[in-house]
C-alpha angles and dihedrals in degrees: 000000000000111000114232133184117188124220122220119274142202115213129023137257130042093275097043107041117115121198114233129195112310113243121227095252092055092044091049092051092053092047090049090052091054092046093049105032101018095243147043136192123225108207118216094004093147126049122228095251092058092044090054092046093051094046092050093047092049094050090048092048092047089056094044097052097031094236113197135178118273125242098244136084096237099058090031133245091235096036125096114210128184117193136200093030095171087072090063106067149265111334091059095051089070093060107072094045096046107148093214091056113023096063089058092049090049088052092052095044112010136265090276091068122131139216104259096182142333117205142147125245116198110180109200127203114286096031116144123227114280116245113267112257145144119246094227095050091112093059110090100227128124115250143271096042137150113289112277098163126044116180136182142193120211114210107225088177133010115303114213135171088251100049100047109282111177112271116225137193102209117228092004089123086081091061134071116275114285124248102267109268093011117177102243138163105253141178126223117243095220114190142173120238106282097033121118127211115209124188144172107258089235092064116112109240147131141189114272130240117267108225094164130088095246136076121254108218125198147145125238107214106183130186135186137192115277092245099059132068119271118243092232118039100242096182094060097027092060122053118233088241090057094047093050087065093054123102115258091256093050090050089056092047094054091052108273092118131074120246111236091339094295121056113078102016123142113214089330092309128108119243088242091059090055091044099053110345091237102112127080116220134181118186121232089251093058098050 
């Protein structure tokens, strides 16, 4: 059974609840779930208004850029993916800094974590199950190791076993990486619209098959430790003009900060200082 821990809410009813700041006990319980089982689910992490805004923006963007499925089994031959979403405007800027999600990611990695990628995953009817994999398989480190990748899927509609809910192998993050496409016993991470699944990037998992007649829409909000390379190159993928409009925390998350006062500096200045001159920075050597 999928392990869930619910945050606190204001309001009542599935269409009215509003997530408020996550308390330390709730955050700690979610982090413990990820450490023990490899994953957790935050119920009601996204309010209806933001879900609607994200769905509308994704459909508009899909039409504008003519997004189509890829011709490989990993991305899916019946799955539409749109990458580098932070380059496409406001509704997506709210995603990486979400206060019902980011504190958990910071607890799994640390506050110096980075946005690795932000993309949409729309699994259409007829899609086959994605091959089982771990998201950190491409990083040449012996396992098990400390978490270096922490990923999430935002449910922009209900996720069911029939429509492609992510398949998980609980506690597999404590094992070596699986053979790609391994035949494993899995569980379906079923969620209501507005829930968010968070997992250690070492966890074995894969998108499920969609045997229904409706699309399963979601966002993949992926993070990595501040000392490894991001999956999507945020510094070239996002224009300086776009980044200048980000909040200070979002600037840090896309790579305009300096990890532990050392990694990522430019001549003992932070990237944010060179971008807009608004951020103080002291290198580790000058403290």
